[in-house]
C-alpha positions in Angstrom: 85.8 176.3 100.9 83.4 174.6 98.2 83.7 170.9 97.9 84.5 171.3 93.7 87.0 173.7 94.9 89.1 171.4 96.8 88.0 167.9 95.1 89.9 170.0 92.4 92.5 170.9 94.4 93.6 167.1 95.0 92.5 165.8 91.4 95.5 167.6 90.1 97.8 166.5 92.9 97.6 162.4 91.9 96.6 163.1 88.2 98.8 164.0 84.8 97.7 167.0 83.1 95.5 165.7 80.0 94.5 162.1 81.2 92.2 160.8 79.2 90.6 159.3 82.0 89.3 162.8 83.8 87.3 164.6 81.2 84.3 161.5 81.1 84.9 161.1 84.6 84.1 164.7 85.3 81.2 164.9 83.1 79.8 161.6 84.7 80.6 162.6 88.8 81.4 165.6 89.2 84.7 166.4 91.0 83.8 165.8 94.5 82.1 162.5 94.1 85.4 161.3 92.1 87.4 162.3 95.0 84.6 159.9 97.1 84.5 156.9 94.9 88.1 157.1 94.3 89.4 157.0 97.8 86.8 154.4 99.5 88.1 152.3 95.9 84.8 150.1 95.6 83.4 151.1 92.8 84.2 148.8 90.2 83.8 151.4 87.3 86.8 153.3 88.5 88.2 150.6 89.7 91.6 151.1 87.5 91.7 155.2 88.5 91.1 153.8 92.4 94.4 151.6 92.3 96.5 154.3 90.7 95.2 157.4 92.8 93.6 156.0 95.5 95.8 155.8 98.1 98.0 159.1 97.5 94.2 161.1 96.8 93.4 159.8 100.7 96.7 161.4 101.8 95.8 165.1 100.2 94.9 168.1 102.4 93.4 170.4 99.9 92.6 172.8 102.3 96.0 173.2 103.5 97.5 173.2 100.0 95.0 175.9 99.2 96.0 178.1 102.4 99.8 177.8 101.9 99.2 178.8 97.8 97.2 181.5 99.3 100.1 182.7 102.1 102.9 182.5 97.9 100.7 185.1 95.7 99.2 182.2 94.3 95.8 181.3 93.6 93.2 178.4 92.3 91.1 178.8 89.2 88.8 176.8 88.5 85.3 176.9 86.0 83.2 177.7 88.9 85.6 181.4 89.1 84.4 184.4 87.0 87.4 184.7 85.7 87.7 180.9 84.6 89.3 181.3 80.4 85.6 180.1 78.8 88.4 178.8 75.8 89.3 176.1 78.1 86.4 174.1 77.9 86.8 173.3 74.1 89.9 170.6 75.2 86.6 168.8 76.2 85.2 168.2 72.8 88.3 167.4 70.7 89.7 164.7 69.8 93.5 163.4 71.8 96.7 164.4 70.6 99.6 161.9 71.6 97.1 160.6 73.9 96.3 162.8 75.9 92.9 165.3 75.8 90.9 167.5 78.3 90.2 171.1 80.3 92.0 171.1 83.3 91.1 170.6 86.6 91.4 173.9 87.5 94.5 176.4 87.3 97.1 177.0 89.7 97.7 181.3 88.7 100.6 183.7 89.8 100.1 187.1 89.2 96.8 190.0 88.6 96.1 189.1 85.8 92.1 188.5 85.8 92.3 185.5 82.9 89.1 185.7 82.1 89.7 189.1 81.0 92.4 188.0 78.7 90.1 187.7 75.9 91.3 187.7 72.2 94.8 187.0 73.7 97.7 185.4 71.3 100.1 182.9 71.5 103.4 183.2 70.6 105.7 180.1 70.2 108.6 178.2 68.5 112.1 177.7 69.2 114.3 177.1 72.0 117.1 177.5 69.9 116.3 180.1 67.9 118.1 182.7 65.5 118.8 186.1 66.3 116.4 187.0 63.5 113.8 185.0 65.1 113.3 186.5 68.5 113.7 190.0 67.2 110.5 189.5 65.5 108.8 187.5 67.9 109.7 190.2 70.3 108.1 192.4 67.5 105.1 191.1 67.1 104.8 190.3 71.4 105.2 194.2 71.5 102.3 195.0 68.1 99.9 192.7 69.5 100.0 194.0 73.1 99.6 197.8 71.9 96.7 196.5 70.3 95.3 195.2 73.5 96.5 191.7 72.7 97.8 190.3 75.7 100.6 187.2 74.8 100.8 183.9 75.7 103.8 181.8 75.7 106.3 178.9 77.5 108.6 180.8 78.7 110.9 178.7 77.0 114.5 179.8 76.2 114.4 181.5 72.3 111.3 182.8 70.9 109.1 182.5 73.8 111.5 184.4 76.0 111.7 187.2 73.2 108.1 187.2 72.8 107.7 187.8 77.0 110.4 190.5 76.6 108.8 192.4 74.0 105.1 192.5 75.6 107.0 193.9 79.0 108.8 196.0 77.0 105.5 197.2 75.7 104.2 197.5 79.1 101.4 194.7 77.8 100.2 192.0 79.2 101.5 189.0 78.9 101.5 185.1 80.6 103.4 182.8 80.7 101.6 179.0 81.0 104.5 176.6 82.6 104.8 172.6 82.6 105.5 173.1 86.4 104.4 175.0 89.4 104.1 178.8 89.1 106.5 178.5 92.2 109.4 177.0 90.4 111.5 179.0 88.3 111.8 176.6 84.7 114.2 177.3 83.6 116.2 179.3 86.1 117.8 181.5 84.1 114.5 182.3 83.6 113.5 183.3 87.1 113.3 187.0 87.2 111.3 187.3 83.6 108.7 185.4 85.0 109.3 187.5 88.8 108.0 190.8 86.4 105.4 188.9 84.2 103.9 188.0 87.7 104.1 191.2 89.0 101.9 192.8 85.9 100.4 189.7 83.9 100.1 186.1 85.4 101.5 183.0 85.4 99.9 179.6 84.8 100.0 176.1 85.6 97.5 173.2 85.6 99.8 172.0 88.1 100.6 172.8 91.8 103.2 174.6 93.5 106.7 172.6 94.1 105.9 170.2 90.9 108.3 170.0 88.6 108.9 169.6 84.8 108.7 166.2 83.0 109.1 165.9 79.4 104.9 165.0 79.2 104.3 168.0 80.6 105.6 170.5 78.3 103.1 168.7 75.4 100.2 168.4 77.6 101.3 172.8 78.5 100.9 173.2 74.5 97.3 172.4 74.6 96.8 175.3 77.8 98.9 177.2 75.3 97.0 177.1 72.3 93.1 176.7 74.5 94.2 179.7 76.2 94.7 182.1 72.8 92.9 183.2 69.2 94.7 182.4 67.6 98.9 180.6 67.4 102.3 182.2 66.1 105.2 179.8 65.2 108.0 182.5 64.4 110.1 179.5 64.2 110.3 175.6 64.8 112.9 172.4 63.2 110.9 169.6 61.4 110.6 168.6 65.2 109.7 171.3 67.6 107.2 171.7 70.6 105.9 174.4 69.3 104.2 172.3 65.9 102.9 170.8 68.8 101.0 173.7 69.9 100.1 174.5 66.1 98.5 170.9 66.2 96.5 171.2 69.7 95.4 175.0 67.8 94.4 173.5 64.7 91.7 170.7 66.7 90.6 173.5 68.6 90.2 175.3 65.5 92.0 177.9 66.3 94.0 180.3 63.3 97.5 178.3 63.0 100.2 181.3 61.8 103.6 181.1 60.8 106.3 183.7 60.5 108.9 182.7 56.8 112.3 182.4 57.4 116.1 181.6 54.8 114.6 178.0 53.2 117.9 176.8 54.4 117.6 178.1 58.4 117.1 174.3 60.2 115.5 176.5 62.7 112.1 177.9 59.8 111.9 173.9 58.3 108.7 173.5 60.6 106.9 177.0 60.2 107.6 176.3 56.5 106.4 173.0 56.7 102.8 175.2 58.3 103.1 177.0 55.6 102.8 174.2 52.3 99.8 172.9 55.5 98.0 175.5 55.1 99.2 177.9 57.8 99.0 181.6 57.4 101.6 183.2 56.5 102.2 186.4 58.6 105.6 188.8 58.6 104.0 191.5 61.3 101.5 192.2 64.0 98.6 194.0 62.0 98.8 190.4 60.0 98.2 188.7 62.7 95.5 190.8 64.0 94.2 190.0 60.8 93.5 186.7 61.0 93.2 186.2 65.1 90.8 189.3 65.3 86.6 189.3 64.0 86.9 189.5 60.3 87.1 192.9 59.2 88.5 194.3 62.8 91.5 194.4 61.6 91.9 194.7 57.6 95.5 195.1 56.4 95.5 196.7 52.9 97.9 195.3 50.9 101.4 196.3 50.8 102.2 198.3 47.3 105.3 199.7 46.1 105.8 203.4 46.2 104.4 205.1 43.5 107.3 206.8 41.5 107.0 209.6 39.5 107.7 207.8 36.0 105.1 205.6 37.0 102.8 208.9 36.8 104.0 208.8 32.9 101.6 208.0 29.9 103.3 205.8 27.5 104.5 208.3 24.8 106.3 210.2 27.9 108.3 207.0 28.8 108.9 206.5 25.5 109.8 210.0 25.6 112.2 210.1 28.4 113.4 206.2 28.4 115.5 207.7 24.9 117.3 210.2 27.0 120.9 208.7 28.1 122.1 209.2 31.5 125.5 210.4 31.0 124.9 212.9 28.2 122.7 215.3 27.3 121.0 215.6 23.9 119.4 217.6 21.7 115.7 217.3 20.9 116.2 215.8 17.3 118.5 213.4 19.0 115.3 212.3 21.5 113.2 212.4 18.7 115.1 209.7 16.6 116.1 207.2 19.7 111.9 207.3 20.4 110.9 207.7 17.7 108.8 210.3 18.4 108.1 213.4 15.9 110.4 216.2 17.4 106.9 218.3 18.6 105.9 215.8 20.3 109.4 215.3 22.3 109.1 219.2 23.0 106.2 218.7 24.6 106.6 215.4 26.6 110.4 217.3 27.6 108.3 220.5 28.9 105.7 218.7 31.5 108.9 216.6 32.3 110.6 219.7 33.4 107.8 221.1 35.3 107.9 217.6 36.8 111.3 217.9 37.6 112.4 214.4 35.6 114.6 216.1 33.3 116.5 219.4 32.4 117.8 222.2 30.4 121.2 222.7 29.5 122.1 225.5 26.6 119.5 223.6 24.4 120.1 220.0 25.4 118.2 217.2 28.0 119.7 215.6 30.9 117.5 213.1 33.0 117.5 214.3 36.8 118.4 212.3 39.8 114.0 211.8 40.2 114.2 210.6 36.9 116.6 207.7 37.5 114.4 205.8 40.8 113.4 203.5 39.6 
């Protein structure tokens, strides 16, 4: 067992996620050196941290913690492991958000999915108090993403998070739940079975050791991992004050695409999403658009949506003039059509004959009528 791994286990037990002090300490000393200095308490440069965590570090038995975790099917992943997600390292190179920053010292993982292989993941997040519309959209987008072999990351909360995870699972895709508590803790309790389902095929992840419970600030620090794990963040619904907007802020700092799904302008649950769009976030409505925004340029180009081309659309201007002269509720003679269209009878006859071949008009005893095909708009 490497000293670095044991030290990172110990650090994960005494420092809160996102602690501003850790990135600089790890860069300067290394994990094992930090632990020994903090426990000794004789380094004046670490005086503040030593007083805060030194005594607790001395009582940590990292080897025993790893053994208990392994017995519960939980592994501890560090930057020295092949499956370490490289995107997390970007957290060490950005400005803090709400006095939090930095890559985690390690990740506790429950589930078979190897984190390093979850490249091109997309985060789908949003309101806990979500609408039926929002949940349906989140599930649909998540399902479309995993079908395209793009794992879905979310936070296992009520509402949009739950819908995203279930949408991915329903299509037998890989989904990752990033928690603000230990990976062995079901939070919310009602999502215990869903977390078990995720852990059977995907991964339940946390930087907090097993057994740790949620705290308000831990949700905000958790959000930075959701953003860093992903190649883009989709906000389906979010109020004007929302944890999903915090995740979007982290994504923006990390230069990840930020996308938002529009909702009714009167919906409180969509005000935050609309604000993201107004400030430059990408408007998306389906999985294909998310793929286009988050994948390498040109690999998932989406054709512009266009209205269906109707038979009348292919007519010349003169032909449309003749067809428009026909009345909807009565048959007309050729002379009546000519007068109404201000087109010569010879030209009207030619237009009507071609239109009859196309099924746009029909002749009845020398009079002309529009067909149902011509009435489509």
